[in-house]
N, C-alpha and C positions, 0 to 999 in steps of 0.2 A: 755139410748142411747142419749136422748135429752141433758143430761149434757155433754156427751162426745163430741157431735157436737158443743155445746156452747163453751166448752173448746178449741176445735180445732180452731174454728173461732177466739176466743180471742187470742190464741197463734199465729195464722197467722197474725192477726192485729198488735200484739206486734212486731213480726219479721219484718213486713213491715215498721213500724215506726222506728225500729232500723236500717233497711237498709237505709231508707231516711236520717237519721242522719249521718250514716257512709259515705253516698255518697254526702252529702251536700257540703263538701269542695273539694272533689276529685271525681266527678261523673264518669269520664271515667276510671282513674287508680284504683279507689276503687271498681269497679264492680266485678272483679274476686275475690279479698279478701272477699268481702261481701258474695258472693255466696259460697265460700269455707267454710267460718265460719258457715254458716247455714247448708250446706249439701243439697243434691238433694231433700230430702223429705220436709224439712222445707222451702227450697227455692221455691218449688212448691206452697205451701200455701201462702208464702210471695208475690210471683209474682202475684198470683190471687188477693190477697188483694190490691196490688198496682194498678192493672188494675181497680178494683172497685173504689179505691180512685181517680184515673184519671177521671172516669166517673162521680163520685160525684162532683168533683171540676168543671168539664166542665159544668155539668147540672146546678149547683148552679150559675156559672158565667152567663149562658144563661138566667136563671130566673131573676137574678138581672139586667142584661143588658136590658132585654125586659121591665122590670118594670120602669127602669130609662128612657128608650126611650118614654114610654107612658106618664110619668110625664113631659118630655121635650116638648111633643107636646100637652100638656093640656088635656090629657086623664086620668089623675090620679084618677078622681072620678069614672071612669068606672072600672068594675071588670076585672082585668088583668089576673086572674086565673094563677098566677105564679106557684102554686103547680103543676098544670097539665102540664105546660111547663117544669117544673123540672123533672117530672116523664117521660114524653115522651122523653126528651133529654137524661135523664140518660140511658134508655134502648137503645136509638139510639147510644149513645157514647160507649156503651159496645161492639158494633159491630166492632169498629176499633181495639181494642186490641185483640179480638178473631180472626179477620182476619189476623192481623200481626203475631200472634202466629202460626197460620196455615201456613202462607207464609214462616215464618222462618224455621219451622219444615220441610216443603216440600223442601225448597231450600237447607237445610243442607243434606237431604237424597239424593237429585239429585247430589249435589256437593261432596258427600262422606265425610260429616262432622261427628263428633262424639258427644257424650253427650246426656243426656236424655231430655225429653220434659220440665223438670224443668228449663233447661238452657234457652230455648226459652221464657217460661212464665216469668221468673225472668228478663230476658233482656228486654222484651217488657214492662213489668210493670215499671221497673226502668227508661227506656228511655222515657216513656210517662208522668212520674210524673212532670218533669219541664214544659211540655206543659200544663198539667192540672192546675198547679199553675199560669202559665201565663194567661190562659183563665179566671181564677177567678180574678186576679189582674186587667186585662184590663176592666172587667165589672165595677169596681169601678172608673176607670179613666175616662170613658165616651168619647164622641166624641171630647171634647175640648182638650184632651191630646192624640190624635191619634198618634203623633210622638213617644211618650213614649210607647204606646201600641204596635206599630209596632216594636220598639226596643226589647221589652220583647218577642214578638213572634219570632223575629229573633234569639235571644239567645236560646230560647226553641227549635226552629227547628234545630239549629246547634248542640245542645246537643243531640237531638233525633238521628241525623245521626251519631254522634261520638260514642254514647253509643251503638247504634245498631251494628255498625262496631266492636266495642270492644267485644260485647257479642257474635257475630258470630265467631270471631277469638279466643278469650280467653276462652269462655265457650262452644261454639258450635263446636270447633275443625276445623274450616275452615282456609285455608291458606289465607294470605292477598290478594294474586292474585285472589282467588275465592270469597273472601268476598267483594272485590271492586264492581264487577257487581251485587253481591247478594243483596246489600243494595237497589239500585234502583229497582231491580226486586221485592223485598219484598214490596216496596211502591206501585208499579204499581199493583201487584196482590191484595194487601190489599184494595186499593182504588176501584178496580173493584168489589171486593166482597162486599164492603160497598155500592156501587152503586146498585148492584143487590138486596141485602138484604133490604136496606132502601126503594128502589122503591117498593118492594113487601109488605113492611109494611105500605105503604101509602094507 
């Protein structure tokens, strides 16, 4: 059984990396073909893997950024405990994709969308990947390159919105009329869930 679980995790990670490479040049238009190529079952695992990758990238960026900040202010000799920062941030960052998946699924049900849970998980995982990459890259740029960091975050945020809309319409079965208000609703619900959960975790 352990071998089967390991094989499933490895297969999901492989599918996730394959999806990232397929979406690299056409993240919005390539979302539906990438999902179709995997099928609902494999897309479910790939989506979960992409959400974990997002959390890993964001947590790593936070750990690197905090260590660079301490070095900048002359605290480099003090124990920064970057590993603990990484762990705490990793679990905290997992809340966002989980909240977004729940919000997407609920919004589709209310607005009479179609498609399985795999569509929501794959959409959210794929849409958050550019944001995770941007968070990691900005940690290396530092405060001295804040203009470039803001530009990266702007691109990532735009891709997040566009891919979420594409996922809700092309994978989730919502009409464009329904998906337009569904996107901000998903963000509002997700951020509220994150606020409640993270406050409870503190």
